[in-house]
C-alpha positions in Angstrom: 0.0 0.0 0.0 1.2 3.5 -0.9 2.4 5.3 2.2 0.9 8.6 1.2 1.7 10.4 4.4 5.4 10.3 3.7 5.3 11.4 0.0 6.2 15.0 -1.0 4.7 15.3 -4.5 1.6 17.4 -5.0 -0.2 18.6 -8.0 0.2 22.4 -8.3 -2.6 22.9 -10.8 -5.6 20.9 -11.9 -6.0 19.6 -15.5 -9.4 20.6 -16.8 -12.0 18.0 -16.2 -14.4 16.6 -18.7 -17.9 17.9 -19.3 -19.9 14.8 -20.2 -20.1 11.1 -19.4 -21.8 8.0 -20.5 -25.2 9.2 -19.2 -27.2 11.8 -20.8 -27.0 14.4 -18.0 -24.1 16.9 -18.7 -21.1 16.9 -16.4 -20.1 20.2 -14.7 -16.5 21.0 -15.1 -14.2 22.6 -12.5 -10.7 23.6 -11.9 -8.6 24.1 -8.7 -5.2 25.6 -8.2 -3.2 25.2 -5.0 -2.7 28.9 -4.9 -6.5 29.6 -4.8 -8.7 29.4 -1.8 -11.1 26.5 -2.2 -14.7 27.4 -2.6 -17.6 25.0 -2.1 -19.0 26.6 -5.3 -16.3 25.4 -7.7 -15.3 27.4 -10.8 -17.1 26.5 -14.0 -15.0 26.1 -17.1 -15.7 26.0 -20.9 -16.3 22.6 -22.6 -13.6 22.6 -25.2 -10.8 21.4 -23.0 -12.7 18.4 -21.5 -12.0 14.7 -22.3 -15.2 12.7 -22.0 -13.5 9.5 -23.2 -10.6 9.3 -20.8 -10.6 5.7 -19.5 -11.3 5.2 -15.8 -8.2 3.9 -14.0 -8.9 4.7 -10.3 -11.7 4.7 -7.9 -11.5 6.5 -4.5 -14.0 5.6 -1.8 -15.4 7.4 1.2 -15.5 5.1 4.3 -18.3 5.8 6.7 -21.7 5.5 5.0 -20.1 4.2 1.8 -18.0 1.2 2.4 -19.4 0.8 5.9 -23.0 1.1 7.1 -23.9 4.3 8.8 -24.7 4.3 12.4 -21.5 2.9 14.0 -20.4 6.4 14.8 -22.7 8.4 17.1 -22.2 11.9 15.7 -24.6 13.5 18.2 -22.6 12.1 21.1 -19.4 13.2 19.4 -20.7 16.7 19.1 -21.9 16.7 22.7 -18.6 15.5 24.2 -16.5 17.8 22.0 -18.7 20.8 22.8 -19.4 21.7 19.2 -21.9 24.6 19.0 -25.1 23.7 17.0 -24.4 26.4 14.5 -21.1 24.9 13.5 -21.6 22.5 10.6 -18.1 21.1 10.2 -16.7 19.7 13.5 -13.1 19.3 12.1 -13.0 22.9 10.8 -14.4 24.1 14.1 -11.8 22.3 16.1 -9.0 24.0 14.1 -10.3 27.4 15.4 -10.0 26.5 19.1 -7.2 27.5 21.4 -4.6 24.7 21.8 -5.9 23.4 25.2 -9.5 23.4 24.0 -8.5 21.9 20.7 -6.7 19.0 22.5 -9.8 18.3 24.6 -12.1 18.3 21.6 -9.9 16.1 19.6 -9.7 13.6 22.5 -13.5 13.5 22.7 -13.8 12.9 19.0 -11.3 10.0 19.1 -13.1 8.5 22.1 -16.4 8.4 20.3 -14.8 7.1 17.2 -13.1 4.2 19.1 -16.4 3.3 20.6 -17.9 3.0 17.2 -15.1 1.1 15.4 -16.1 -2.2 16.9 -19.7 -1.7 15.8 -18.9 -1.1 12.1 -20.3 -3.4 9.4 -19.6 -3.5 5.7 -22.2 -2.0 3.5 -24.3 -4.6 1.7 -22.4 -6.2 -1.2 -19.3 -4.1 -0.4 -16.8 -7.0 -0.4 -18.3 -8.5 -3.6 -18.0 -5.1 -5.3 -14.4 -4.7 -4.2 -13.5 -8.2 -5.4 -15.0 -7.4 -8.8 -13.3 -4.1 -9.2 -9.9 -5.6 -8.3 -10.3 -7.7 -11.5 -10.5 -4.5 -13.6 -7.5 -2.3 -14.6 -8.0 -0.1 -11.7 -6.3 1.2 -8.5 -8.5 1.7 -5.4 -8.1 4.1 -2.6 -9.9 5.4 0.5 -10.4 9.1 1.3 -12.1 9.7 4.7 -12.4 12.3 7.4 -11.8 9.5 9.8 -8.4 9.0 11.5 -5.5 6.8 10.5 -6.3 4.6 13.5 -9.9 4.2 12.2 -8.7 3.3 8.7 -6.3 0.7 10.0 -9.0 -0.9 12.3 -11.3 -1.0 9.3 -8.7 -2.8 7.1 -7.9 -5.2 9.9 -11.5 -6.1 10.7 -12.4 -6.9 7.2 -9.1 -8.2 5.8 -8.8 -5.5 3.2 -5.1 -4.5 3.5 -4.3 -5.8 0.0 -7.3 -4.1 -1.6 -6.4 -0.5 -1.5 -3.3 1.1 -3.1 -3.6 4.2 -0.9 -5.5 5.5 2.1 -6.0 9.2 3.1 -7.4 10.1 6.5 -7.7 13.5 8.2 -4.3 12.8 9.7 -2.7 13.2 6.2 -0.2 16.1 6.5 0.3 17.1 2.8 -3.1 18.7 2.3 -6.5 19.5 3.6 -9.5 17.2 4.3 -12.6 16.9 2.2 -14.3 18.9 0.7 -11.0 20.2 -0.4 -9.6 18.3 -3.5 -6.0 18.1 -2.2 -5.9 14.3 -1.7 -7.6 13.5 -5.0 -5.1 15.7 -6.8 -2.3 14.1 -4.9 -3.4 10.5 -5.8 -3.8 11.5 -9.5 -0.2 12.6 -9.5 1.0 9.5 -7.6 -0.8 7.2 -10.1 0.2 9.3 -13.1 -3.4 9.8 -14.1 -5.5 12.8 -15.2 -8.1 13.6 -12.6 -10.9 12.6 -15.0 -9.5 9.1 -15.0 -10.5 8.8 -11.3 -14.0 8.5 -9.8 -14.8 9.6 -6.3 -17.5 7.5 -4.6 -19.2 8.8 -1.4 -22.5 9.3 0.4 -22.2 13.0 1.3 -21.8 16.4 -0.2 -18.2 16.7 1.0 -17.3 13.7 -1.2 -19.0 15.0 -4.3 -17.7 18.6 -3.8 -14.1 17.2 -3.4 -14.5 15.3 -6.7 -16.0 18.1 -8.6 -13.3 20.5 -7.4 -10.6 18.1 -8.4 -12.1 17.3 -11.8 -12.7 13.6 -11.2 -15.8 11.7 -12.1 -18.2 11.5 -9.1 -20.7 8.9 -7.9 -23.1 9.3 -5.0 -23.9 6.3 -2.8 -27.5 6.9 -2.0 -28.8 5.9 1.4 -32.6 6.3 1.1 -33.3 5.0 4.6 -30.7 7.1 6.3 -31.4 8.2 9.9 -28.4 10.4 10.0 -27.9 11.9 6.6 -30.5 12.6 4.0 -28.6 12.8 0.7 -31.6 12.9 -1.5 -31.0 16.6 -2.3 -27.5 16.0 -3.7 -27.9 16.2 -7.5 -24.5 17.4 -8.7 -22.8 13.9 -9.0 -22.2 12.4 -12.4 -23.7 9.1 -11.3 -25.6 7.6 -8.3 -26.0 4.1 -7.0 -28.0 2.6 -4.2 -26.3 -0.8 -4.1 -22.5 -0.9 -4.3 -22.7 -3.8 -6.8 -24.2 -1.3 -9.3 -20.7 0.2 -9.5 -19.4 -2.8 -11.4 -21.4 -2.4 -14.6 -20.9 1.4 -14.3 -17.1 0.9 -14.1 -17.2 -1.5 -17.0 -18.7 1.2 -19.2 -15.9 3.6 -18.2 -12.7 1.6 -18.2 
C-alpha cells in the first residue's frame, strides 16, 4: 500500500475535467489551483478542454456510510462531548479554530467516540463482492475519509482488506486538507500518473461530491434512502448515483 503520508509530491494545478459522461446528463467542469482558496462553489469552465473519453483507471471511496454502514459512529454524542456549537456544521473545521488546550480536549473527545464506534462497524451490503470485482479490472482503489489513521487501520484489519487499496487518506494526512478540499484527489492523481478525470470519487455525502468536482474527477453518490443520520436525496451534482454498491461494477465496465 502506498504510504501517502510520507510522500512529498503534490499537483500544483488541476488539469481541466471533462464535461460529459456515458449518461445523458451533462457533467459540470471545475478547476482548482493550490494557490487559490477553495470554494464550495467550484469554478465552471468551458467545454472545449474536456475529455469525455478518458478511460477510468482509479476509484476512490469514502469510508463511513459508503464502504461501511452508517450508524456505527454516534455523531450526536461526538458533538456533545467535543462541545461543538449547534451552528457549527463542520466539526473538524471548528476544532481548528480553538485555542490549543480546548482543541486537544475536543480532539480527544472525537477520538473516544470514534473508538467506541469502530467495533460496531459493518460493511455496506455487497461491499466485499463489489471490491472483489473491481480488483479484477485495470483499476487502482483508494480510501479518502475524514476518519483518523487509526480508524482506517482498524477497518482494514477487521475486514481483511489490506491488500485491496493502493492508498488511504485520512484526516491525519499532512500534505493537504481534508474533504471537501480536493487536495488528496489531486495528490493521488499525480501519484498514479493519471489525469483527474480518470479517477472516480464515490461517497455518500456532499463533501465527497464537492471534493471530486473541485478536483475534476468523475463523481458517484452512494444513495442511502433509509438514512437516519444523513438525507442525501438533495444532492444532485454527482455524475452518477447508485444505491447498491454492486451497481458500481457495470458502471465501471462502461468507463474503463
